DOVEXKE-875279 format. One record per residue (C-alpha): residue number from 1; x negated, y, z negated. Coordinates in Angstrom, 3 decimals. Layout:
# residues N
+-----+----------+----------+----------+
! num !        X !        Y !        Z !
+-----+----------+----------+----------+
! NUM !        X !        Y !        Z !
...
+-----+----------+----------+----------+
END
This chain:
# residues 253
+-----+----------+----------+----------+
! num !        X !        Y !        Z !
+-----+----------+----------+----------+
!   1 ! -163.249 !   79.760 ! -130.867 !
!   2 ! -164.325 !   76.523 ! -129.095 !
!   3 ! -163.502 !   75.952 ! -125.418 !
!   4 ! -160.205 !   74.147 ! -124.867 !
!   5 ! -159.930 !   70.715 ! -123.294 !
!   6 ! -157.478 !   70.820 ! -120.378 !
!   7 ! -154.304 !   68.805 ! -120.804 !
!   8 ! -151.929 !   67.583 ! -118.129 !
!   9 ! -150.803 !   70.762 ! -116.422 !
!  10 ! -147.095 !   70.235 ! -117.057 !
!  11 ! -147.344 !   69.205 ! -120.705 !
!  12 ! -147.288 !   72.644 ! -122.276 !
!  13 ! -144.062 !   73.584 ! -120.480 !
!  14 ! -142.015 !   71.294 ! -122.685 !
!  15 ! -143.937 !   71.889 ! -125.887 !
!  16 ! -141.493 !   72.858 ! -128.666 !
!  17 ! -141.993 !   75.793 ! -130.960 !
!  18 ! -142.237 !   79.580 ! -130.754 !
!  19 ! -143.504 !   81.238 ! -127.580 !
!  20 ! -145.675 !   84.320 ! -127.825 !
!  21 ! -146.094 !   86.591 ! -124.823 !
!  22 ! -148.712 !   89.267 ! -124.210 !
!  23 ! -147.968 !   91.505 ! -121.236 !
!  24 ! -150.116 !   94.094 ! -119.503 !
!  25 ! -149.770 !   96.487 ! -116.603 !
!  26 ! -149.656 !   93.684 ! -114.039 !
!  27 ! -146.125 !   92.670 ! -115.014 !
!  28 ! -144.831 !   96.129 ! -114.075 !
!  29 ! -146.512 !   96.617 ! -110.697 !
!  30 ! -143.487 !   95.120 ! -108.894 !
!  31 ! -141.456 !   97.878 ! -110.547 !
!  32 ! -143.599 !  100.488 ! -108.823 !
!  33 ! -145.931 !  101.261 ! -111.726 !
!  34 ! -149.594 !  100.865 ! -110.697 !
!  35 ! -151.983 !   99.010 ! -112.962 !
!  36 ! -155.204 !  100.540 ! -114.284 !
!  37 ! -158.116 !   98.164 ! -113.783 !
!  38 ! -157.136 !   96.114 ! -110.724 !
!  39 ! -158.656 !   96.620 ! -107.265 !
!  40 ! -156.087 !   99.345 ! -106.537 !
!  41 ! -155.674 !  100.460 ! -110.133 !
!  42 ! -155.282 !  104.069 ! -111.214 !
!  43 ! -158.654 !  104.145 ! -112.989 !
!  44 ! -160.384 !  102.126 ! -110.279 !
!  45 ! -159.383 !  104.674 ! -107.638 !
!  46 ! -159.827 !  107.741 ! -109.858 !
!  47 ! -162.158 !  107.170 ! -112.849 !
!  48 ! -161.589 !  110.772 ! -114.001 !
!  49 ! -157.947 !  109.853 ! -114.675 !
!  50 ! -159.108 !  107.650 ! -117.547 !
!  51 ! -160.073 !  110.798 ! -119.447 !
!  52 ! -156.366 !  111.640 ! -119.720 !
!  53 ! -156.043 !  108.620 ! -122.006 !
!  54 ! -159.171 !  109.313 ! -124.090 !
!  55 ! -158.309 !  110.832 ! -127.469 !
!  56 ! -161.448 !  112.911 ! -128.210 !
!  57 ! -161.350 !  114.521 ! -124.756 !
!  58 ! -157.616 !  115.156 ! -125.060 !
!  59 ! -157.975 !  116.871 ! -128.435 !
!  60 ! -160.955 !  118.989 ! -127.367 !
!  61 ! -159.879 !  120.153 ! -123.913 !
!  62 ! -156.734 !  122.306 ! -123.423 !
!  63 ! -157.034 !  122.073 ! -119.638 !
!  64 ! -157.057 !  118.275 ! -119.879 !
!  65 ! -153.926 !  118.409 ! -122.033 !
!  66 ! -152.208 !  120.553 ! -119.412 !
!  67 ! -153.091 !  117.979 ! -116.770 !
!  68 ! -151.856 !  115.220 ! -119.077 !
!  69 ! -148.426 !  116.824 ! -119.450 !
!  70 ! -148.099 !  117.042 ! -115.666 !
!  71 ! -149.156 !  113.399 ! -115.358 !
!  72 ! -146.505 !  112.429 ! -117.923 !
!  73 ! -143.904 !  114.409 ! -115.987 !
!  74 ! -144.829 !  112.621 ! -112.757 !
!  75 ! -145.261 !  109.130 ! -114.235 !
!  76 ! -143.625 !  106.596 ! -111.878 !
!  77 ! -142.272 !  104.751 ! -114.918 !
!  78 ! -139.446 !  107.299 ! -115.132 !
!  79 ! -138.067 !  105.912 ! -111.853 !
!  80 ! -138.976 !  102.268 ! -112.480 !
!  81 ! -136.506 !   99.472 ! -113.134 !
!  82 ! -137.161 !   95.985 ! -114.542 !
!  83 ! -138.273 !   93.354 ! -112.046 !
!  84 ! -137.872 !   89.583 ! -111.747 !
!  85 ! -140.712 !   88.931 ! -114.201 !
!  86 ! -139.113 !   91.051 ! -116.939 !
!  87 ! -135.770 !   89.358 ! -116.312 !
!  88 ! -137.380 !   85.918 ! -116.431 !
!  89 ! -138.641 !   86.635 ! -119.953 !
!  90 ! -135.124 !   87.685 ! -120.945 !
!  91 ! -133.797 !   84.304 ! -119.751 !
!  92 ! -136.566 !   82.517 ! -121.626 !
!  93 ! -135.726 !   84.426 ! -124.792 !
!  94 ! -132.057 !   83.531 ! -124.495 !
!  95 ! -132.980 !   79.844 ! -124.735 !
!  96 ! -136.237 !   79.737 ! -126.709 !
!  97 ! -137.829 !   81.557 ! -129.639 !
!  98 ! -139.756 !   84.258 ! -127.743 !
!  99 ! -141.610 !   87.295 ! -129.071 !
! 100 ! -143.373 !   89.776 ! -126.804 !
! 101 ! -146.478 !   91.834 ! -127.495 !
! 102 ! -146.799 !   94.435 ! -124.765 !
! 103 ! -149.642 !   96.748 ! -123.863 !
! 104 ! -147.231 !   98.653 ! -121.645 !
! 105 ! -145.560 !  101.905 ! -122.650 !
! 106 ! -142.696 !  101.725 ! -120.120 !
! 107 ! -140.079 !   99.844 ! -122.207 !
! 108 ! -139.114 !   97.745 ! -119.193 !
! 109 ! -138.840 !   94.652 ! -121.401 !
! 110 ! -136.148 !   96.313 ! -123.507 !
! 111 ! -134.443 !   97.798 ! -120.462 !
! 112 ! -134.326 !   94.317 ! -118.893 !
! 113 ! -132.465 !   92.994 ! -121.937 !
! 114 ! -135.075 !   91.723 ! -124.405 !
! 115 ! -133.969 !   92.866 ! -127.885 !
! 116 ! -136.140 !   95.677 ! -129.222 !
! 117 ! -136.869 !   93.737 ! -132.400 !
! 118 ! -138.508 !   91.006 ! -130.290 !
! 119 ! -140.992 !   93.428 ! -128.707 !
! 120 ! -144.146 !   94.826 ! -130.328 !
! 121 ! -145.378 !   97.907 ! -128.467 !
! 122 ! -148.998 !   97.598 ! -129.497 !
! 123 ! -150.008 !  100.685 ! -127.479 !
! 124 ! -146.943 !  102.764 ! -128.316 !
! 125 ! -144.458 !  104.207 ! -125.821 !
! 126 ! -144.078 !  107.090 ! -123.359 !
! 127 ! -140.603 !  108.173 ! -124.455 !
! 128 ! -141.560 !  109.889 ! -127.691 !
! 129 ! -143.938 !  112.722 ! -128.612 !
! 130 ! -145.843 !  113.124 ! -131.880 !
! 131 ! -147.962 !  115.835 ! -133.485 !
! 132 ! -151.533 !  114.879 ! -134.335 !
! 133 ! -151.519 !  117.172 ! -137.391 !
! 134 ! -148.132 !  116.611 ! -139.058 !
! 135 ! -145.156 !  114.235 ! -139.047 !
! 136 ! -143.237 !  116.022 ! -136.290 !
! 137 ! -141.733 !  113.776 ! -133.628 !
! 138 ! -139.428 !  114.489 ! -130.699 !
! 139 ! -138.472 !  113.066 ! -127.334 !
! 140 ! -140.687 !  113.243 ! -124.267 !
! 141 ! -137.755 !  114.661 ! -122.308 !
! 142 ! -137.434 !  117.612 ! -124.691 !
! 143 ! -141.163 !  118.331 ! -124.520 !
! 144 ! -141.270 !  118.134 ! -120.735 !
! 145 ! -138.418 !  120.653 ! -120.701 !
! 146 ! -140.762 !  123.024 ! -122.557 !
! 147 ! -143.477 !  122.401 ! -119.975 !
! 148 ! -141.011 !  123.154 ! -117.169 !
! 149 ! -139.983 !  126.336 ! -118.978 !
! 150 ! -143.548 !  127.668 ! -118.875 !
! 151 ! -145.471 !  126.103 ! -121.776 !
! 152 ! -148.294 !  124.181 ! -120.054 !
! 153 ! -149.609 !  122.783 ! -123.366 !
! 154 ! -146.682 !  123.030 ! -125.799 !
! 155 ! -147.760 !  123.209 ! -129.463 !
! 156 ! -145.987 !  121.579 ! -132.374 !
! 157 ! -143.017 !  123.776 ! -133.373 !
! 158 ! -143.526 !  122.904 ! -137.037 !
! 159 ! -147.270 !  123.426 ! -137.583 !
! 160 ! -148.704 !  124.679 ! -134.285 !
! 161 ! -150.764 !  121.516 ! -133.859 !
! 162 ! -151.454 !  119.459 ! -130.764 !
! 163 ! -148.689 !  117.314 ! -129.332 !
! 164 ! -149.228 !  114.044 ! -127.475 !
! 165 ! -147.192 !  111.125 ! -126.256 !
! 166 ! -146.533 !  108.365 ! -128.783 !
! 167 ! -149.126 !  106.145 ! -127.104 !
! 168 ! -152.420 !  104.843 ! -128.419 !
! 169 ! -155.278 !  106.490 ! -126.535 !
! 170 ! -158.846 !  105.255 ! -126.230 !
! 171 ! -160.729 !  106.393 ! -129.308 !
! 172 ! -157.571 !  106.624 ! -131.408 !
! 173 ! -156.835 !  104.376 ! -134.358 !
! 174 ! -154.338 !  101.600 ! -133.700 !
! 175 ! -151.105 !  101.422 ! -135.651 !
! 176 ! -151.901 !   98.881 ! -138.353 !
! 177 ! -148.328 !   97.646 ! -138.616 !
! 178 ! -148.108 !   96.896 ! -134.907 !
! 179 ! -151.410 !   95.018 ! -134.975 !
! 180 ! -150.271 !   92.907 ! -137.950 !
! 181 ! -146.983 !   92.134 ! -136.207 !
! 182 ! -148.849 !   91.074 ! -133.063 !
! 183 ! -151.205 !   88.847 ! -135.039 !
! 184 ! -148.246 !   87.197 ! -136.742 !
! 185 ! -146.669 !   86.417 ! -133.359 !
! 186 ! -149.925 !   85.047 ! -131.947 !
! 187 ! -150.707 !   82.917 ! -134.991 !
! 188 ! -147.229 !   81.401 ! -135.037 !
! 189 ! -147.050 !   80.522 ! -131.347 !
! 190 ! -147.030 !   77.008 ! -129.920 !
! 191 ! -147.427 !   78.463 ! -126.419 !
! 192 ! -148.977 !   81.867 ! -125.719 !
! 193 ! -148.493 !   83.479 ! -122.297 !
! 194 ! -150.900 !   86.256 ! -121.275 !
! 195 ! -149.265 !   87.942 ! -118.302 !
! 196 ! -150.682 !   90.669 ! -116.076 !
! 197 ! -153.418 !   91.777 ! -118.428 !
! 198 ! -157.157 !   91.979 ! -117.801 !
! 199 ! -157.727 !   90.982 ! -121.458 !
! 200 ! -160.473 !   93.585 ! -121.730 !
! 201 ! -158.842 !   95.969 ! -124.210 !
! 202 ! -158.999 !   95.105 ! -127.898 !
! 203 ! -157.355 !   94.319 ! -130.213 !
! 204 ! -154.598 !   93.244 ! -127.802 !
! 205 ! -156.872 !   90.819 ! -125.933 !
! 206 ! -157.973 !   89.118 ! -129.150 !
! 207 ! -154.399 !   87.949 ! -129.712 !
! 208 ! -155.311 !   85.181 ! -127.267 !
! 209 ! -158.076 !   84.071 ! -129.637 !
! 210 ! -155.711 !   84.218 ! -132.608 !
! 211 ! -153.221 !   82.022 ! -130.748 !
! 212 ! -155.769 !   79.462 ! -129.564 !
! 213 ! -157.425 !   79.241 ! -132.983 !
! 214 ! -153.970 !   78.508 ! -134.420 !
! 215 ! -153.467 !   75.636 ! -131.971 !
! 216 ! -151.440 !   77.284 ! -129.213 !
! 217 ! -151.653 !   76.474 ! -125.529 !
! 218 ! -152.900 !   79.623 ! -123.784 !
! 219 ! -151.518 !   80.274 ! -120.302 !
! 220 ! -153.136 !   83.128 ! -118.334 !
! 221 ! -151.113 !   84.576 ! -115.461 !
! 222 ! -153.220 !   87.268 ! -113.833 !
! 223 ! -154.513 !   88.099 ! -110.358 !
! 224 ! -158.125 !   88.566 ! -111.492 !
! 225 ! -160.333 !   86.478 ! -113.818 !
! 226 ! -160.264 !   87.378 ! -117.508 !
! 227 ! -162.707 !   86.817 ! -120.407 !
! 228 ! -160.280 !   84.294 ! -121.921 !
! 229 ! -159.829 !   82.038 ! -118.885 !
! 230 ! -162.158 !   79.380 ! -120.248 !
! 231 ! -159.910 !   78.892 ! -123.276 !
! 232 ! -156.730 !   78.573 ! -121.211 !
! 233 ! -154.730 !   75.395 ! -120.811 !
! 234 ! -153.682 !   76.721 ! -117.412 !
! 235 ! -154.605 !   79.721 ! -115.269 !
! 236 ! -152.224 !   81.003 ! -112.618 !
! 237 ! -153.365 !   83.463 ! -109.943 !
! 238 ! -150.082 !   83.706 ! -108.029 !
! 239 ! -148.054 !   86.949 ! -107.911 !
! 240 ! -146.371 !   87.420 ! -111.285 !
! 241 ! -142.957 !   88.155 ! -109.787 !
! 242 ! -142.994 !   84.708 ! -108.174 !
! 243 ! -144.936 !   82.667 ! -110.719 !
! 244 ! -143.174 !   83.714 ! -113.917 !
! 245 ! -139.574 !   83.035 ! -112.824 !
! 246 ! -140.692 !   79.608 ! -111.588 !
! 247 ! -142.502 !   78.836 ! -114.841 !
! 248 ! -139.472 !   79.875 ! -116.880 !
! 249 ! -137.265 !   77.538 ! -114.847 !
! 250 ! -139.736 !   74.718 ! -115.499 !
! 251 ! -139.923 !   75.501 ! -119.211 !
! 252 ! -136.129 !   75.411 ! -119.483 !
! 253 ! -135.603 !   72.291 ! -117.371 !
+-----+----------+----------+----------+
END
């Protein structure tokens, strides 16, 4: 993927065609959900917490699973509501052809008003629970009720296997269908917005490469530098809750 030549900063805003969006934890921090890798991120402050999202450790360690269920119970996303950045993408989607690939599991895009069929949850979601050994699925709420009732590591009621949230952990295979859907969005985009993501986790980060190689303008909106900045048409370091609503207004003007 060759480095991009910068164009006039305002040109991409009026470029016609589909808009692809990749969002990471940074878009949800204004909703009260901390990010992971930023200066005050969950894993930055407590590296041990990253083990809760590591599949081999989760499968092997019952005590870690018990801690994971408590962390799911106490996740601030349960109390979170969509913020101005989520709502800005809804407005953009009401006027342009917008598809969102999100690394987030909080469903704030859908709760803000983006249709579910316009969102690819490439890392899954926190609202469902699956068994690692069979096809059993249920709601997170029902499983947390079991934890509250005295099952610290509730087993699958069908096969006795290990239950986990319907999220993709480190060391776990990605859902092939979600990855294909994300690649299709990236490859078909005229403009590709990478918002609030460190672009360090693959294959989500590589969607930027797919978009650029297909001729899209890449716009990176993130507080910290990313590995894909040098390919970006424009980089924006302003707070997402301020920058994204302004950019949407400019794109729709």
